[in-house]
Every structure is written in C-alpha cells, then in structure tokens.
N, C-alpha and C positions, 0 to 999 in steps of 0.2 A: 533562556539562552546559555551559548559555550560563553566560558571565560577567557578558552588558553586556545584550543587546538579550532579545526573543523568540521563541525557535522553536515553530510551531503546528503539529502534524500532521491531517492530514487524509484519514480512509479515504475513496475515490470515495461516493457514496452506491450504493446497492444496483443492480446491473446484470441486465440479463434472463439472466445466464447465475446469477447472485447467486439469482437467486428461483426456477429451474430446480435446482438443488441441482447444479450440475455443479464438478468441477474445472476452474476457468480458467484459472487462468495467463495466457499470453501466447496467448490466447483475444484477441479483441478487439471486443466484443461492446458495448453502449449502454449509457446507464439505462435502468432502468424508470421508470413512472411514479413511485415511492413513492423511486427513487433522485434524481429531479431536485427531489421536496418536500423531500428530505435537504440539499440540497447548498444548498437556499435558508435551510431553517433553520439553516445551519452559517454562514452569511452572517450571518444576525441576529446570531448571540449574539458572532459577529465582531464586528461592529458598535458592541453593548452591552455590550460589555467593552474598550471604544477600546483593541482589535488588528487595526483594520485594517494590512493588512500592506505595509510597502513593495516588498515582493520574495516572486514566487510562482514555486516550483518545479514541475511538475509532471511525471510520468510523461507518454509520448508516447500509451497507449494510451487509446483513446475513452475510455473507464469516468470515468477520471481527469482528460483534458481538457474535457470536457463538466462536470463538476462543476466546475474552475475557472472556466469560463465561465458556470455559472451565477451562481458566488462574485464576480467580477471583475463581471458588470454589476451584480449587486445594488449592487455596494458602490463603482462609478465608479471602478472600478481601470481607469488607462491602460494601454493593451495593449504598451507596452514594460516594462511589471513585470513581465509573465507569462512563462518559458521554460521549455522544457523538457530533461529529459535523461533519456538510454535506460536510465540506471542507477538509476532508480526505477521501473524497468516491474518488476511480479510475477515471480513467483519462477515461473521454469517447470518443472512436472510432468511432464513429460519424455511418457513413453506413456499417462501418464491423464488427457492434458490432453483436453476435451472429454468425457470419463466421466463419467457418472451416479456420485456418491460413494455411496451403498445400493447398490450394483452393485461397487463396489469392494468397499466394506467384507462386504459378501457372498461374494464370491471370494477374498478374501487373508486375511479375517481380523481380527478387531476389533484384535490386535497390534498385525499390518503395517500395516492401513490407518494405526494414530496413529501409527507410525512414520514414515510414507510424508508425515503431512499436517501433525504438529505437533515432527518432532525438529531437532535442529540439525546433526546430520552425516549422518543418512541419505538419500540423492536417489531418488526415484523413479525406477522402469525409465527406462531410456533411450528417445529415439523414433526410429524405425526411419527407412531411409533416407529411404524415401517420406513421412511426414509434417515429418522437417526440408527436404527440398524443396518442400511447401507452406508452409509456412511463408516458407523461403526467398525464394519467387518473390512476396509479399506487396508493397505497395506501402511498408506500413510498417519491414520490413524487408531490405529492397531500401535502402531510406535512411541505414539503420542501420551501424556498427559490425563487421566481421565477427564479434566477441565478442561483441556483441548476443543473438547467437542461437545457445546450448546447444543440444547432447542432453536433458539437463536439470540438476538444479542441486539441492544441498541449500540448508538454509538458509544455515550456512557460507558459502557462495558468496553468499550474495547480501548477507551483511555486507560481506564485501570492497570490493563495487563500494558500496553507501551508505556505506561508512566514506571511500570515494574522495568522494563528491560532497561530503558534510560535510568533509572538509578542504577541499576546491577552492574550492567554491562559497559554505557556510552561514555557517563558520566569520570569514569576514570581516564578512558582514555583519553576524555578530552584537557583532562586536568593534567597531565601528560605532554599537551600540547601536538595530539596527533591528530593526526585527517581521518577519520570515521566515514567508512557509505555505508547508509540502512540501503535494502532493496526491498521493496514489498508494494504496498497495495493501494489502492484511490483511497480506503477510508478506511487502513489502518495507519497513513501516514498524515491524512486530514487529522486525526486524532491525534498524532503525535506532534503536528504542528498545535493544536490546543492546547495542549500538554506544556508546550515549548515556550509560548506566548502566552500563558493563560487565557486564552481567547473567549470572549461572550458567545452564548447561542447565536447572535446576530451575524458576528465573522466567520464563525464555522460554516454557518446555515453556506453564505456565501463561497468559502473555500473550493476551489475547483481545483484539482493537481492532473495535469493531462501527463500520457503517459509516456515514457524514454525522456524527458524532460529533468534535468537532475536541479535539485534548489540547495541553495548551500546558508547554511548557518553557521555565522561567524560573529565577531564580537560588537558588529558594530550596525548587526540586522541579518535579515536574509534578503535572498535576491535567485534569482535565475540568470545561469550561463547560459543562455541565449533569451533574453528577456522577450524580445518582439514576437519569436518563434511561439514561446512559453506561451505568454501569454494569449493570444490569436487563440491555440490552442485550449487555452482553458474557456474562452470566453464560447467558443465552439462547445464545448462540455456543458457550459450552465445555460444553454440556449436548446441541448437536447435530455436538460433535469437534471445535471449534474453528476457528480463523478458516484 
C-alpha cells in the first residue's frame, strides 16, 4: 500500500468490445460513446476530490490511451505527465481472444469458463501460430519488446509484470508524495490490486473492477471515489461472470 502519495487505479471506459461481450484481451478496440462519458466523469471525480495527478501511466492499448487523453484534457495535464508502459496491457486471453463470452461458456461449461476468466493460475488455451502472427504484425506489437506478446497468460503472469512497473516507476513517485494515476484494464488492475494488498486467491476471484470508476489507494487503505455507483457496477460485473 502507498506510504506517501496517492495511487489511483482507473479501468478504461467501456470499449466497443466490452459492449459486444467479447473476450477482448490484447484486441485493440476504442471506447464506445458510453466509455468516453465514463472517462469524463472519472476526470470530474478526480478534480472534485483534489486528486489531479502529477503523473499518469497508461497501457498502450487504444481504449486506455483514449481514456487517459479524455482525463488529461479535462484536467489540463501537460503531455509530459502521461507515459505508456506495455506492462499495463490487458491479460492475453490466448485462443479465446475476440470470441463471444456466451459462446465460450456454452462450449466449455460454466466451471471451465470461470477458471479461464477468473482464476489466478489457469491460463486460457494458447494462440495458434496463425493468431500469434496476426498480432505480431500489428503496429502496436511491432513497437514493443518480444516478451510483450505471449501465446496466453494466467493472471499470475500479469501480476509479475505489473509488480515490475510498480517497483520501477510508481513507488519512487509515491515516496515523493506524488499522486499517480494508472489507466489500464480489468485484469491488469485486478493483478495490480492483488500485488498491492497481497490478496489470496479467494479475494482475487471476488474482485471486480468496473469501467470508469477511480479506485484510490492511500495510507489508510483503498476506496472508490463514487463508492455507491462503483459497488453497484462491480456487483453487476460479478453477476455477469466477472471482469
């Protein structure tokens, strides 16, 4: 947990793939209209709570970049305060990437569906050579280190990379009493929470992070800036199978 400054975790606003019910992972859709509204509302909450960030770290996936851009514009943040880091990317869902969640649930059964979606150590089926080649050829992954693109990932794998960025880039800022905003994804931020709080598997399984709701870590613990709405959104996520 932060001992000095404030750390704000923000899941990007709703993406077009979220709205369509897809396993999104490393797909790169943009925000839906609702998602853009969520990003603007998040900026308003940050301003109202005196949490205008000194630094912003963002996943390079478009839905996170667009969310950060909306927040930065609303808060008049200078461009140099916003940086990207691939280690904040969403979890790679392997061969499930781009598939409709309802189809996967029907084919695999509820238990396997939840294991792939919610467990800490169970990775989805790996991508084929053809799937991997398609992603490797995109402008996004051509510009990233080789280790940024795997065939699949468990949440444990994601915890490893977000722990790296926390140690290397976030902790020094918090130690200097800065406010840091991290804009990323449902599973990369679940992993981040697990690292920050040393959560056990049961607590990680229960954790759901709704889109567009700032979650603040300070010395006294964590809290949503709009707790009633965030908790209602998190409950709706849980009833739909989770983040």
